[in-house]
C-alpha positions in Angstrom: 0.0 0.0 0.0 1.3 3.4 -0.9 0.8 6.6 1.1 -1.8 7.7 -1.5 -3.9 4.6 -0.8 -3.8 5.1 2.9 -4.9 8.8 2.5 -7.7 7.8 0.2 -8.9 5.2 2.7 -8.7 7.8 5.6 -10.6 10.3 3.6 -13.2 7.8 2.4 -13.8 6.4 5.9 -14.1 10.0 7.3 -16.7 10.9 4.7 -18.7 7.7 5.3 -18.6 8.3 9.0 -19.4 12.0 9.0 -22.1 12.2 6.3 -24.8 10.1 8.2 -24.3 12.5 11.2 -24.1 15.8 9.4 -26.8 15.4 6.7 -29.7 14.8 9.1 -28.7 17.7 11.3 -28.3 20.0 8.3 -31.7 18.9 6.8 -33.8 18.8 10.0 -32.4 21.9 11.6 -34.7 24.0 9.3 -37.8 22.4 10.8 -39.5 23.3 14.0 -40.8 20.1 15.6 -43.7 19.8 18.1 -42.6 19.9 21.8 -43.8 16.4 22.4 -41.6 15.0 19.7 -38.6 17.1 21.0 -39.2 15.6 24.5 -39.5 12.1 23.1 -36.3 12.5 21.1 -34.4 13.8 24.1 -34.7 10.3 25.7 -33.1 8.4 22.8 -29.4 9.1 23.7 -29.8 8.3 27.4 -31.7 5.1 26.5 -29.0 3.9 24.1 -26.3 4.7 26.7 -28.2 2.9 29.4 -28.6 -0.2 27.2 -24.9 -0.2 26.4 -23.9 0.3 30.0 -26.3 -2.4 31.3 -24.9 -4.9 28.8 -21.4 -4.1 30.0 -22.4 -4.5 33.7 -24.6 -7.6 33.5 -22.7 -9.5 30.9 -19.0 -8.5 31.0 -17.7 -11.8 29.7 -20.3 -12.3 27.1 -22.7 -14.3 29.2 -25.1 -13.0 31.9 -23.6 -12.9 35.4 -25.8 -11.6 38.1 -23.8 -12.7 41.2 -21.5 -11.3 43.8 -18.5 -12.5 41.7 -19.4 -9.8 39.1 -17.4 -6.8 40.3 -19.0 -4.6 37.7 -22.4 -4.9 39.5 -20.7 -4.3 42.8 -19.1 -1.1 41.5 -22.4 0.0 39.8 -24.3 0.2 43.0 -22.4 3.0 44.7 -21.9 4.7 41.4 -25.6 4.9 40.6 -26.4 6.0 44.1 -23.9 8.8 43.7 -25.3 9.8 40.4 -28.8 10.0 41.8 -27.8 11.9 44.9 -25.3 14.4 43.5 -26.4 14.7 39.8 -22.7 15.4 39.2 -20.8 13.7 36.4 -17.5 14.4 38.2 -18.4 12.8 41.5 -20.1 9.9 39.7 -17.0 9.2 37.7 -14.8 9.6 40.7 -16.9 7.1 42.7 -17.2 4.7 39.8 -13.5 4.6 39.0 -12.5 4.5 42.6 -14.9 1.7 43.5 -13.8 -0.3 40.4 -10.1 0.2 41.3 -10.7 -1.0 44.9 -12.7 -4.0 43.8 -10.2 -4.9 41.1 -7.4 -4.8 43.6 -9.3 -6.9 46.1 -10.0 -9.6 43.5 -6.3 -9.7 42.5 -5.3 -10.5 46.1 
């Protein structure tokens, strides 16, 4: 592969990646949607993120593991409590990362 081939691939992948994101925003930004539709659409991103997070927590190895041996569930509990109580991304991440670090080190012992 030559440098030109690599650059063509980078540019092609960039275009294919950006177009599906930019075109809908450019097209639909001209329209004013009803408030009920705006509210409904506002839940899509959190729902997708919750689904991805739940899958990572409940099935970290590819199969469902709802037990005390799953340290991801054990780390999730204080993290979600912190998120609900503080509504602060910083403190939520701090508790989640700290809890995961502690649990990971305890499992390694």
